C-alpha positions in Angstrom: -25.1 -3.3 -44.4 -21.2 -2.7 -43.2 -19.0 -0.2 -41.8 -17.4 0.1 -45.3 -20.5 1.0 -46.9 -21.0 4.3 -44.6 -17.7 5.0 -45.8 -18.4 4.8 -49.6 -21.5 6.9 -49.1 -20.1 9.4 -46.9 -17.0 9.8 -49.5 -19.4 10.1 -52.3 -21.2 12.9 -50.5 -18.2 14.8 -50.3 -16.6 14.5 -53.5 -20.1 14.7 -55.4 -18.4 12.5 -57.8 -18.1 8.4 -58.4 -15.0 8.5 -60.2 -13.1 10.9 -57.5 -14.3 9.2 -54.8 -13.6 5.8 -55.9 -9.7 7.5 -56.3 -10.0 9.2 -52.6 -11.3 5.4 -51.1 -8.7 3.6 -53.3 -11.4 1.0 -55.2 -12.1 1.3 -58.4 -15.4 3.0 -59.8 -17.4 0.1 -61.2 -17.7 -1.5 -57.2 -18.2 1.7 -55.5 -21.3 2.4 -58.1 -22.6 -1.1 -57.4 -22.1 -0.9 -53.5 -24.1 2.0 -53.2 -26.7 0.8 -55.6 -26.5 -2.3 -53.4 -26.8 0.2 -49.8 -29.8 2.1 -51.6 -32.3 -1.3 -52.1 -31.2 -2.6 -48.9 -32.6 0.8 -47.8 -35.5 1.2 -49.9 -34.6 4.9 -50.5 -32.5 6.3 -53.1 -29.6 8.4 -51.3 -28.0 10.1 -54.4 -29.4 12.0 -57.1 -27.2 11.1 -60.1 -26.9 14.5 -62.5 -25.0 15.9 -65.3 -23.8 18.4 -62.8 -22.5 15.9 -60.0 -24.0 13.2 -57.7 -25.8 15.0 -54.4 -27.7 13.3 -51.6 -31.5 13.4 -51.9 -33.5 13.8 -48.1 -33.4 10.4 -47.6 -29.7 10.5 -48.3 -28.7 13.5 -45.7 -30.7 11.7 -43.1 -28.3 8.7 -43.2 -25.0 10.3 -43.5 -25.9 12.5 -40.6 -26.3 9.3 -38.9 -23.7 7.4 -40.6 -21.0 9.8 -39.5 -22.3 9.3 -35.9 -22.0 5.7 -36.1 -18.5 5.7 -38.0 -17.0 8.4 -34.7 -18.3 5.6 -32.5 -16.6 2.8 -33.8 -13.7 4.7 -33.9 -14.1 5.7 -30.5 -14.9 2.4 -29.5 -11.6 1.4 -31.0 -9.8 4.0 -29.3 -11.7 3.4 -25.9 -10.6 -0.6 -26.2 -7.1 -0.1 -27.0 -6.7 2.5 -24.0 -8.0 0.2 -21.7 -5.9 -2.8 -23.0 -2.8 -0.6 -22.2 -4.2 0.7 -18.5 -4.9 3.9 -19.6 -8.5 3.8 -18.4 -10.4 1.7 -15.6 -9.9 1.9 -11.7 -7.8 0.9 -9.2 -8.0 0.6 -5.6 -5.2 0.8 -3.6 -5.0 0.7 0.3 -1.9 1.4 2.3 -0.7 2.0 5.6 0.1 5.8 6.3 3.9 5.4 6.3 4.0 4.5 2.5 2.9 8.0 2.3 6.8 9.4 2.9 8.5 7.6 0.5 7.3 4.9 -1.7 4.2 6.3 -3.0 4.9 9.9 -3.9 7.4 8.5 -6.3 5.3 5.6 -7.6 1.9 7.1 -7.6 3.2 9.9 -8.5 4.3 8.7 -11.4 1.1 6.9 -12.0 -1.1 9.8 -11.7 1.0 11.2 -14.5 1.2 9.1 -17.3 -2.6 7.6 -16.6 -4.5 10.9 -15.6 -7.9 9.1 -16.5 -7.4 5.6 -14.2 -10.3 6.3 -11.7 -8.3 5.8 -8.2 -9.7 4.8 -5.0 -7.2 5.4 -2.4 -7.3 4.5 1.4 -5.4 4.6 4.2 -5.7 1.7 6.9 -3.7 -1.0 8.4 -2.3 -3.9 7.3 -4.6 -6.5 8.8 -7.6 -4.2 7.0 -6.2 -3.8 3.6 -5.2 -7.7 3.6 -8.9 -8.6 4.1 -10.2 -6.2 1.8 -7.5 -7.6 -0.9 -8.9 -10.9 -0.6 -12.4 -10.2 -0.5 -12.4 -8.3 -3.8 -12.5 -4.5 -2.2 -9.0 -3.8 -2.6 -6.8 -4.4 -5.8 -3.4 -3.6 -4.3 -2.3 -3.2 -0.4 0.6 -2.0 0.7 1.4 -2.9 4.2 4.2 -3.6 6.9 4.8 -7.4 6.7 3.8 -10.3 4.4 -0.2 -11.0 4.8 -0.5 -14.6 6.7 -3.5 -16.4 7.6 -6.5 -18.1 5.2 -6.4 -16.8 1.5 -2.4 -15.2 2.0 -1.5 -18.5 -0.5 -3.8 -16.6 -3.2 -1.7 -13.4 -3.2 1.6 -12.5 -4.6 3.6 -10.4 -2.0 6.7 -8.6 -2.9 8.8 -6.1 -0.9 8.8 -2.6 -2.1 10.8 -0.9 1.2 12.6 -1.5 3.8 13.2 0.9 7.0 14.8 0.6 10.4 13.4 1.7 14.0 13.7 5.1 15.5 12.7 6.8 18.3 10.6 10.5 18.0 10.3 12.4 21.3 9.1 16.0 22.0 11.9 18.6 22.4 11.5 18.8 26.3 11.7 15.2 26.7 15.7 13.8 28.0 16.3 12.1 25.0 15.8 15.1 22.7 19.8 16.0 23.4 20.7 12.1 22.3 21.6 11.5 18.9 20.6 7.9 20.0 18.9 5.8 22.5 19.4 1.9 23.4 16.8 -0.4 23.7 17.4 -0.8 27.7 16.2 2.8 27.9 12.9 2.4 25.7 11.8 -0.2 28.1 11.9 2.4 30.8 9.5 4.7 28.9 5.8 5.0 28.0 5.7 4.1 24.3 3.3 5.1 21.3 3.2 2.5 18.8 0.8 0.7 16.8 -2.1 -1.0 17.6 -1.8 -4.7 17.8 -4.8 -5.6 16.4 -4.2 -3.9 13.4 -0.2 -3.9 13.0 0.3 -7.8 14.0 3.7 -8.1 12.6 5.1 -5.0 13.9 3.3 -5.5 17.2 4.8 -9.2 17.6 8.1 -7.9 16.8 7.9 -5.1 19.3 6.8 -7.4 21.9 10.1 -9.8 20.9 12.4 -6.6 21.3 11.2 -4.9 23.9 10.4 -8.3 26.3 7.7 -10.0 27.5 5.7 -10.2 31.0 7.4 -7.9 33.6 9.6 -6.4 31.0 6.9 -5.4 28.6 6.5 -1.8 27.5 3.4 -1.5 29.7 5.9 -2.2 33.0 7.2 1.6 33.1 4.3 3.6 32.4 2.1 1.9 29.8 1.5 2.7 26.4 -0.3 4.5 23.6 -1.4 3.2 20.4 -1.5 5.3 17.2 -2.8 4.2 13.9 -0.4 6.1 11.9 3.2 7.9 11.7 1.6 11.6 11.9 -0.1 10.6 15.3 2.8 9.4 16.7 4.9 12.3 15.9 1.9 14.5 17.1 1.4 12.7 20.5 5.3 12.8 21.1 5.3 16.4 20.4 2.7 16.5 23.0 5.2 15.1 25.7 3.0 11.8 25.7 5.8 9.6 25.6 8.2 8.3 23.0 6.9 7.4 19.9 8.5 4.5 17.6 8.6 4.2 14.1 10.0 3.8 10.4 13.2 5.9 9.9 11.0 7.7 7.1 9.2 9.7 9.5 11.9 11.6 9.3 10.3 13.3 6.5 7.5 13.9 8.3 9.1 15.2 11.8 7.8 18.6 13.6 10.0 21.2 14.4 8.7 20.4 18.1 9.9 16.8 17.8 13.6 15.1 17.7 14.4 11.8 16.2 16.9 9.5 17.5 18.5 6.5 16.2 17.8 3.3 18.1 21.0 1.0 19.3 21.5 -1.5 18.3 20.2 -0.7 14.9 16.9 -2.6 14.3 15.1 -3.7 11.1 11.9 -3.5 10.9 8.9 -5.7 9.0 9.7 -4.9 5.4 7.2 -2.7 3.3 5.3 -5.1 1.1 3.0 -5.1 -1.6 0.2 -7.7 -2.4 -2.2 -8.4 -5.4 -4.4 -11.0 -6.3 -2.0 -13.9 -8.2 -4.8 -14.1 -10.6 -5.8 -10.6 -11.2 -5.4 -9.6 -14.9 -6.4 -6.0 -14.9 -4.3 -4.0 -17.5 -4.5 -1.1 -14.7 -2.8 -3.1 -12.1 -0.2 -4.4 -14.8 0.4 -1.3 -15.5 0.6 0.0 -11.9 3.3 -2.6 -11.6 4.9 -1.4 -14.9 5.2 2.0 -12.8 6.5 0.4 -9.5 9.2 -1.6 -11.7 10.6 1.6 -13.0 10.8 3.6 -9.4 11.6 1.3 -7.3 15.4 -0.4 -7.7 15.2 -4.3 -7.2 11.2 -4.7 -7.3 11.4 -5.5 -10.7 13.2 -9.2 -10.4 11.1 -9.8 -7.3 8.0 -9.1 -9.1 8.8 -11.7 -11.5 10.0 -14.3 -8.8 6.6 -13.5 -7.1 4.7 -14.1 -10.4 6.6 -17.1 -11.6 6.0 -18.8 -8.2 2.0 -18.3 -8.6 2.0 -19.6 -12.2 
């Protein structure tokens, strides 16, 4: 029995006439009669009564046709589901990201992806660069977005692409002496209690800050220590409380509170790039669809993606 036999039987039941059913199916009448007869022999039951008034389903025919309709509907749904999955319209995407990615990159990319593919199941986790890289290598994430390219064992298995660049700013409470200044110098920062990312979670950023602000006796701790904060919202909140001077990407201006002020750091200091990473061997259609959305919404990413993918082929 093949799917065409089900279609033949359903067409005959609908038109109640071999000639009309054959015309609707686009085949000649004799082959249709022969196929229905062969189907009845295979089932061991008469499916249709042939009368002078027309062709009508028997009790066995009605039972068979009910199942045939459902079977064809399921087959059609299977074809549709397979096509949608192959196009990345269904499935699952697990994304780990640092908090600052929500300020500029993700509202556009993730927002567009959700609108275009509402049936994709999203697993979203805010996490540090180190944790998201480890989760990506362990197969627990499909994409990781963090500061700086992944390092260490297994990093060679990843494609990493720059998706954003930013520079350093300082954020302070409205009562802080810096609040009335448009900018602060690196020298001034060395004399302040700083609110910064934890070294164990953002090693690239921490190493960069150590280089910028000095080591040993010139370290931030010299003048009053530092407070660790895991995301830009916490940095802003602590700065507003007067805890110290928060350091973060310029995009934090989007989330700045009325009781805080944002100052440029002079000379201008570029932060480690915002990097999107994924496993080079991942062939998931959902991942491919997300990368397509990223290409559309992030200028310059398309060329960098192609270079990254080409280097791993």
